C-alpha positions as CSV (number, residue, x, y, z in Angstrom):
1,X,-84.0,-8.4,37.6
2,X,-83.8,-9.7,34.0
3,X,-82.1,-6.5,32.8
4,X,-79.4,-6.9,35.5
5,X,-78.8,-10.5,34.4
6,X,-78.5,-9.5,30.8
7,X,-76.1,-6.7,31.6
8,X,-74.1,-9.1,33.7
9,X,-73.9,-11.6,30.8
10,X,-72.7,-8.8,28.5
11,X,-70.1,-7.6,30.9
12,X,-68.8,-11.2,31.6
13,X,-68.7,-12.0,27.8
14,X,-66.9,-8.7,27.2
15,X,-64.3,-9.2,29.9
16,X,-63.6,-12.8,29.1
17,X,-63.7,-12.1,25.3
18,X,-61.0,-9.4,25.9
19,X,-59.0,-11.9,28.0
20,X,-59.3,-14.3,25.1
21,X,-57.9,-11.7,22.7
22,X,-55.1,-10.8,25.2
23,X,-54.1,-14.5,25.4
24,X,-54.1,-14.6,21.6
25,X,-51.9,-11.5,21.3
26,X,-49.4,-12.4,24.0
27,X,-47.4,-15.5,24.7
28,X,-49.5,-16.1,27.9
29,X,-52.0,-18.2,25.9
30,X,-49.5,-20.9,25.1
31,X,-47.2,-22.6,27.6
32,X,-44.1,-24.2,26.0
33,X,-43.9,-27.9,26.5
34,X,-41.4,-30.6,25.4
35,X,-40.2,-31.4,21.9
36,X,-41.5,-28.1,20.4
37,X,-45.1,-28.8,21.5
38,X,-47.1,-26.4,23.6
39,X,-50.1,-26.4,25.9
40,X,-52.8,-23.8,25.3
41,X,-55.0,-22.1,27.8
42,X,-56.7,-20.0,25.3
43,X,-59.9,-22.0,25.6
44,X,-60.2,-21.5,29.4
45,X,-62.0,-18.1,29.2
46,X,-64.6,-19.9,27.0
47,X,-65.1,-22.6,29.7
48,X,-65.3,-20.1,32.5
49,X,-67.8,-17.9,30.7
50,X,-70.0,-20.9,30.0
51,X,-69.9,-22.0,33.6
52,X,-70.6,-18.6,35.1
53,X,-73.1,-17.3,32.6
54,X,-74.4,-20.1,30.4
55,X,-74.1,-21.4,26.9
56,X,-74.8,-18.2,25.0
57,X,-71.9,-16.4,26.8
58,X,-69.6,-19.4,26.3
59,X,-70.5,-19.5,22.6
60,X,-69.8,-15.8,22.1
61,X,-66.4,-16.1,23.8
62,X,-65.7,-19.3,21.8
63,X,-66.6,-17.4,18.6
64,X,-64.0,-14.7,19.6
65,X,-61.4,-17.4,20.2
66,X,-62.2,-19.0,16.8
67,X,-62.2,-15.8,14.8
68,X,-58.8,-14.8,16.3
69,X,-57.4,-18.2,15.3
70,X,-58.8,-17.8,11.8
71,X,-57.3,-14.2,11.5
72,X,-53.9,-15.4,12.7
73,X,-53.9,-18.3,10.2
74,X,-54.9,-15.9,7.4
75,X,-52.4,-13.1,8.2
76,X,-49.5,-14.7,10.0
77,X,-49.3,-18.4,9.7
78,X,-46.6,-19.9,11.8
79,X,-46.5,-23.6,11.1
80,X,-47.2,-26.0,8.3
81,X,-50.8,-26.7,9.4
82,X,-51.7,-23.1,10.1
83,X,-53.1,-22.5,6.5
84,X,-55.8,-25.1,7.3
85,X,-57.1,-22.9,10.0
86,X,-58.4,-20.4,7.5
87,X,-61.3,-22.9,7.2
88,X,-63.9,-21.9,9.8
89,X,-64.8,-25.6,10.3
90,X,-61.4,-26.1,11.8
91,X,-60.8,-22.7,13.5
92,X,-64.2,-21.5,14.6
93,X,-66.8,-24.3,14.8
94,X,-64.8,-26.4,17.5
95,X,-64.4,-23.2,19.5
96,X,-68.2,-22.6,19.5
97,X,-68.7,-26.1,20.9
98,X,-66.4,-25.6,23.9
99,X,-68.8,-23.5,25.8
100,X,-71.8,-25.7,25.0
101,X,-70.0,-28.8,26.3
102,X,-68.6,-27.1,29.4
103,X,-72.0,-25.6,30.2
104,X,-73.8,-29.0,29.7
105,X,-71.4,-30.9,31.9
106,X,-71.4,-28.2,34.6
107,X,-75.2,-28.1,34.6
108,X,-75.4,-31.9,35.0
109,X,-73.2,-31.9,38.2
110,X,-73.6,-28.5,39.8
111,X,-76.5,-29.2,42.2
112,X,-74.8,-32.0,44.2
113,X,-71.1,-31.5,43.6
114,X,-70.3,-27.9,42.6
115,X,-66.5,-28.2,42.9
116,X,-66.6,-31.4,40.8
117,X,-68.9,-29.6,38.3
118,X,-66.3,-26.9,37.7
119,X,-63.5,-29.5,37.3
120,X,-65.7,-31.6,35.0
121,X,-66.6,-28.6,32.9
122,X,-63.0,-27.6,32.5
123,X,-62.1,-31.1,31.3
124,X,-65.1,-31.4,29.0
125,X,-64.5,-28.0,27.4
126,X,-60.9,-28.7,26.9
127,X,-61.4,-32.1,25.4
128,X,-64.1,-30.9,23.2
129,X,-61.7,-28.3,21.7
130,X,-59.0,-30.9,21.2
131,X,-61.2,-33.6,19.8
132,X,-63.0,-31.4,17.3
133,X,-59.9,-29.4,16.1
134,X,-57.8,-32.5,15.7
135,X,-60.7,-34.4,14.1
136,X,-61.3,-31.6,11.6
137,X,-57.5,-31.5,10.8
138,X,-57.7,-35.3,10.1
139,X,-60.9,-34.9,8.0
140,X,-59.3,-32.1,5.9
141,X,-56.1,-34.1,5.5
142,X,-53.9,-31.7,7.4
143,X,-52.5,-34.4,9.6
144,X,-52.8,-38.2,9.7
145,X,-55.0,-39.9,12.3
146,X,-51.9,-41.4,14.1
147,X,-50.4,-37.9,14.5
148,X,-53.8,-36.6,15.9
149,X,-53.9,-39.5,18.3
150,X,-50.4,-38.8,19.5
151,X,-51.1,-35.1,20.0
152,X,-54.3,-35.9,21.8
153,X,-52.5,-38.2,24.3
154,X,-49.4,-36.0,24.7
155,X,-51.0,-32.6,24.9
156,X,-54.8,-32.7,25.2
157,X,-54.9,-34.7,28.4
158,X,-52.5,-32.3,30.1
159,X,-54.4,-29.3,28.7
160,X,-57.7,-30.7,30.1
161,X,-56.1,-31.1,33.6
162,X,-54.8,-27.6,33.4
163,X,-58.2,-26.3,32.3
164,X,-59.8,-28.1,35.2
165,X,-57.5,-26.5,37.8
166,X,-57.9,-23.0,36.3
167,X,-61.7,-23.3,35.9
168,X,-62.0,-24.5,39.5
169,X,-59.9,-21.7,40.8
170,X,-61.6,-18.9,38.9
171,X,-65.1,-20.2,39.5
172,X,-64.5,-20.7,43.2
173,X,-63.0,-17.2,43.5
174,X,-65.9,-15.7,41.6
175,X,-68.5,-17.5,43.7
176,X,-66.6,-16.3,46.8
177,X,-66.8,-12.7,45.6
178,X,-70.5,-13.1,44.7
179,X,-71.2,-14.4,48.2
180,X,-69.6,-11.2,49.6
181,X,-67.7,-13.3,52.1
182,X,-64.5,-13.0,50.2
183,X,-63.8,-16.7,50.6
184,X,-63.9,-19.3,47.8
185,X,-67.2,-21.0,47.9
186,X,-68.9,-23.4,45.6
187,X,-71.4,-24.9,48.0
188,X,-74.2,-22.5,47.0
189,X,-74.8,-22.6,43.2
190,X,-77.5,-20.7,41.4
């Protein structure tokens, strides 16, 4: 049984890691917003991986997300703050923490309120990404604190809501497939 579980973790990490790379390489990972801002969903595979398979899988997918961010900053910077993302403390470390936060919050709620656990994990993972990336940008003097706060309020809260909805939908569908009934089901959590 342990071998089957390990294989499953590898497959889920591979599929969601590939999805993370696809979101990175295509415009689907970023949704245009107002005033030139954008909402990202690139962190959602990390959250889903952590919820479905635990903190190690979430951390692996988060590492993929972080490394792709670092590579883009090093090879094709697109904005004035992109050069700061060659620093792994800005591009990689916050992405490693997404899965850990999402997993911990999901684990705290999943027994009693499985749907709420998925929503809370989506919110926690998204806000972890925003808080640590923006915080690192402030610490390394890429942006002032006031700008980071404005971005957090304008973008991060909407990204967290979007991550919550997407996480709930995917996790419910996955649990429905797992239960073999074909219906979305979060009532029975492992």
